[in-house]
N, C-alpha and C positions, 0 to 999 in steps of 0.2 A: 505492500501500499505508500502509497506516496504519502513526504509528511510537508508540513507546512508550519511554520512559524508556532508554537503552543500559545491556543488561546483562552484565557481565563474563563470561568462560567460565569454567568451574569447574578450575582449578588446570593449564589447557592452557596460558598464556601465550601464545595465537595473538594475531597482529596482525594477521589478518585470513586471510579463507576460504581464500585462495589458502595461506597460509602454512598453517592449520591441516590443509588438505588434502595436503601436503609432509608435513609432523609426522605423522599420522597416516598415511602409508602408513608411514611409516620404521619405525612400531612394531606397528601391526596389519596383518597379511596381509589386502590387498585393504580396506583404510582401516576396514574395520565388520565387527561381529561377526553381522551377518548379510546373506547375496549380496542381498536384495530390496533392504538399502539401502544400498546401493554406490555410488559412484558412476558407471557404467556404466548404473545404473537410472533416471538422473534426468540432464535436461538442464543446461547449464553453468551457467547463470543459478539452478539452484535452490539454497537456502542449503546452506551446505556442512554446516552440525548446527545443531539447535535446543537451547535451554535452558531451553525451560517451556511449557507447555500447559494452557490452560484450555477446558473444551466441547471444542469442532471449532474451538479456535486456536490455532495454536501462535507461536513466536514466536525468532527467531534471535538470535546474539550483537550486531546493533545494533538490536535492536530493534524490524526489520521485521517486521509482523504478518499470519499466513497463515488462509487457511482453509482447514483441508484436512481431506481425506478420504484414505482407506485406514485410518486408524486404527491406528496402529501393528499393519498386516500383519493388518487385520481382529480384533484384540485387546482394543481401547478402544471397547467398542459402547455404551458410558453416556455417554462424555465424559471427557476429561481431566482427572485432580482431582477426580471426580465425588465430594464430599462426602459421602452416607453410606458408601461403600462406603468411603472414606480414613480417616472415622473408626471404622469397626470394626476397619478393619486395625492403627489406631493404639493405641487400646485394646487391642487384644489384644500388641500389642508392648512393652506397660508391662507385661505378666502374664508377660514368655517368649515366646521364638520356638520353643522346639527344647531336648525335656526327652528325657529316657535311655527315658522308657515312652510310652505311647500319650497323647497330650490325648482328652479328649472330644469335642472340632471332630469327629477324625477319624472319629466314630461317627456324629455329628448330621448333620455333610457327606453322609456316607455314604449317611446315610436317607433326605436331604431329595433327593440327585442320582435314589436308587432309586425314589423314589415317584414320577418322573417318566418312568421309564424300566419300562414294563410288559416288555419284550424282558429284562430286564437281572433278576441277581437278589444278587449281587456286585459291588464295585469297587475299585477300588487308585487311589491316588493317584502324581501324580509332579510332575515340574517343565517337562515339555517333550510336544511330541507324538510330539518322535522317539521317545523312548525306550517309550511306552506302547502304541505301534503296533509297536513290535519288539518287547515282550512277548507281543501278540496273534498275532504271527505264530510265535515260539518257542510259546506255548501248540500250536498248530494244528497244528506238527511233531510235539508230545510225544503228543499228543492221537491224531492219525492214524500215529503213526510213518512219517511219509510227508517229503518232503528239497526240493520243488516250492514257489514261492509263485507263483501269476497275480496280476498287478496290471494295472489299467486303462491301456493306453499313452496314450489322450488324455487324463489328468489330470498333473500337472507333477509333485507332487510328495508323497511319504508317507515318506520316515524319510532323517536323516544317517545315516543306519546301512550298512553295506556291502550290506546282502541286496540292500536298494534301488539305493545310487547305483551300482553293477557294471551296473544296467540303462539308466542314463542315459549321455548324452555326454562326462560327467567321469567318467570308470572308474578314473581314473591309482591306484594304491596297491590295487588289490583284486585278488586272485589270479581267474584264470579258473575256479577251481575252486567260485569263491561265484558268479561273475557267470554261470555256466550254471545257478545254482538259482529265479532269477526270469526268469519267461517273462510274457508280454503278450498281451491281449486289446482289442476294441475297443469304447467305450462304445454302447449300444442295438445292440449285432450280438451276438447270441445265436447266429449259426452259426461264430462267433471264438469262444465260451469252449466249445462243444462240441467244434470243433476241435482246441484245448489239453487235452483231457480223452482224448479218443481217443489224440492225438501223444503222451502220454502217463500211459497207464493204471495207475493207481493208484497216481498218484508226487505228486496234487500234494494237496500238505497243505491248503491258504486260498486266498480270492479272495481281495484288499485293494480297496477301492476307497471312493469317495465318491459319494454320491447325485446327484450334481448339480452341473456346473459351468456351465458356460455353455450346453449342451446338456440340454434335459426328457427325461429317459425315455420313449420311446415303446412303446406295446404293451405294457405291462405288465412291461416288463423288468427293474427291480428285483427283481418278487417269480419270472420265471421264472429269472431268473439264479440265486437261493434254491434255487429247485427243482431248478437241475443241480446246483449246490453238493452238496446235499444229498443225489440222487441218485446222485451220484460219490464219497459219502463226505467229503467237504471241509467244510472250516469258512468260514463266511460272514461276514470281516471291515466292518465297516461304519464310514469314514474322518468322523470329525461336528467335523472341529478348523474348517471352515467352517462348514458348514452346522448345527453346533452351536449354539444360541442365537441363530439369526438367520433358520434357514426357517422354524422352531420354536420351542416351548418342550417339550423341549429340542432338538428336530433334527428332521433332514428321517424317520426314524422315525417318529415319530408323524404327521410332514404324511402320510407317503405309505404308513402302517399298516405297516410292515415289520416281521419279527422277526428280525433279526440277532441270529448266534452272541455275536458280539463288538466292541464299539465302542468308539469312542476319541472324548474331547474335549478341549478346550483351549482356548487365544484366550481368547473371548469369557465364557469357565466363570465370571470372576475379575474382568473389565473390566482385562486387563492384567497384575493381580497372577499371578505365575508358578503357574497351577496348572493341571496336565493330570490324565486320569482313563481310566483300563481300566474298563468296565464288561460284563458276560457272564452269560453260562450259568452254575450252580454247578458241576455236571459237569466244567466245565470250569476254571473258576475255582480251586475247590478243589485244583486240583492244585499249586498254589502256595502251597497253606497249610499247615496242622498236622492236617486231618483230613481225610486222604487216603489208601486203601488203595494208591493206582497209584505207580508212582515219581514222587517230586516233582521240580518245577518253579522254577527257583530264577528265580521271575518278576521281581519288583521291589523294590528295596530300595539304596534313596535316602536318603544323612543327611538333606537337607532336602525331601525328599518332600511333606512331610506338615508344613510351618513352618503353628506357629499363626493369625500374621496372615492368608495365604496364602486360608488355610480359612476363615477367618473374614472374608475380601475374597469370597468366593465366595457363602458364606449372606448376606450381605448383598445381591450382585449377583440371585441366585436371589429373593430378597424382592423386590427393586424390580421385576423382571423380572413376577411376578407382581402387585403392586401396581401399577403403571403399566402394563403392556398393554405394554411393550417392543417386542416384534414387530411388534404392527400398528402403531408409532409407524414402525417402521422401513421395512416397506410403503409405508405412505402418503406416506412424505418420497422414497423412490426412484419412485414414482408418479409423482409429482410435477416431480421433477428427469428422470426419463424424456421426460416427453410434453414439458417446456421444452425442451430438447435437440432431439429428432426434431423440433420445430418448423424451430427454429432449421436442422439438415441440409435439410428441405424447402424454407425461404426460399433457401437460399443453393445448391440443386442439387447437395448431397451425396451424395443417396441411391448406396448402390455405394462410395463412398469414404472416408464416418465411420458407424460405425455403434455404438448400443449393444445389450451383450450380456448374457444371465442374468439372475436374478431382480429384481423392483426394489429390492429390497434388500441387492443386491449385483451393482452395477453392473460390468461392464466395458468399455472401448471398445477396437473396431479403427478402424486407419488402413489408409489401403491409396492407393497411389499413381496418375499417370493410368490407368495403365493396368490399373486395379485390383486390383494384386498386392498381398499384406501387406507395411507399410514401415517400419523403423524410425526411418528418416529422418522421412516425416511422422509418428510416432509422437512424437518427439522435438520438432519444430519443435509439436504443440499443446500438451504437457505446459509448453514454452516462453514460448509466447505467453499459458497459464493464470498460471505462475510471474508474471509482468510482470502480472498484472491483480491478482495479491494472493491466487491458490488453488493450494493445492500437493496434486494431483491425480494420480498413479501409476494411478487409477481410481477410479469413482464409488459407493466404500462407504458409506452415509451409516451416521449413528449415532445415538444419540435427543437427541441433544444438539444437532445439526442443524434448526432453524426453519425455519419455512417462508419467512421473511425470508433467512436465509442458503440456501436452493434457490433463491429468485429470483433473488437477487444470484449466483450460480453460474451459474445459465442465464444472464443477462447477459453472464457473464466469457467463460462459451462459444463462444457467440454474436461475440463481438469476437475471438477464439484463431478463430473457423471463416472469419473472412473471410480473416484472413490465411492459412489452411489454404488457402482458394478461391484466392488470388492464386496460392500458390506452385504450386497444379494445374497453374496456366494457365502462369507463369513460371518455374519451375524452383524446386525447393525449397531449393536451394544459392543463391539469391541471398534468403531468410530466415531459413535455419539458421544457428544463429551456434554454434561447439563442433560434437564430435562429435557422433555418435548413440548412442544409448542400443545396449544389447547383449543378446542372449540371458542369462539367469542359465547355463546349459548350455551352454557351449563349451570345447571342448579349449585354446584358445590364447586369449592375453589382446588 
């Protein structure tokens, strides 16, 4: 791993990564403000903390440099510290970040996004994806007068709020009355959707799903799902947190020519700045406004929801995507990465044991043991060996900052890591794994 001059950890006083972990777990439940960034999601040799980043590279407190994938849980799509976005935000900060009345940036940013969203007529900004997705659920319930929400059980996350978390393996603290209001269906399985509507006639207010995760839609699944929703009087809600600004500009709905009633965006919309958005049909969105004759919905009202610097960052991000054809770059880099890794897998005889899944712009990996069963231990081993080679990769989600040279270096590191993986399959993973295995986020016991 490359070294740069050591960087002091701001205000932590941590003498070492081990001491940092001990102290941070003393004051922050889980040691992180995002479960996906927790210690249980990374091998023991991963950096305990990161102090800075530039492009697709990050540095820990000792100056160790890592080539990073995942990029802030897919939020930093242009790269860390991307100058045009940072400068746009900084200029606005000097003019003020939060006023008593709306800023013109709210209109400008809303119009810029709606221009790209043929299915939407109105938009509302917030700070995180959970809030806007929950707002969409609230609108669906108000519009239909129904209480149930159907979610895709094959997709991992939609919101931190009770309506969703109550349906996961970590429902503690959520009353059963709320848990029972969320039901599930399977992706690419229209009969499972129809069965829900048959089992709960005139009770399902809305259907929530991502357009795609690792499995592409088959047999016009998404369009048929939308038709089933409307035939049964339900609202079709498309979660574009990951697909937005990555599958296409603005997202999967334009790639697949979808017409959702409501859609939600976040993550890459402002290159890591905290901006999310709920977009949708006027007849629905106006329920949260001042120009409706129907009972009003308290939709979204957040002190920081339209902070000016975040919207300035979003506008510059949109401009960059258009000017630099960012989505095309993401797909090309991902294709190059996939090709190189799949060649290494084939060369090492690891077909069926290690695989890349998903679109080239959003690759994840699957690790299996000698019996071809999904294995957290082998997943941990693979990430451990990448860290040893200067790669931090809970996934292989590329950014605009990753160059062809970065991709080629990554392929070389993967080939080395998979060489150890091959030995572990033959000799036992415990011989090569240092520290505990990573764990699923959603589990009831630590």
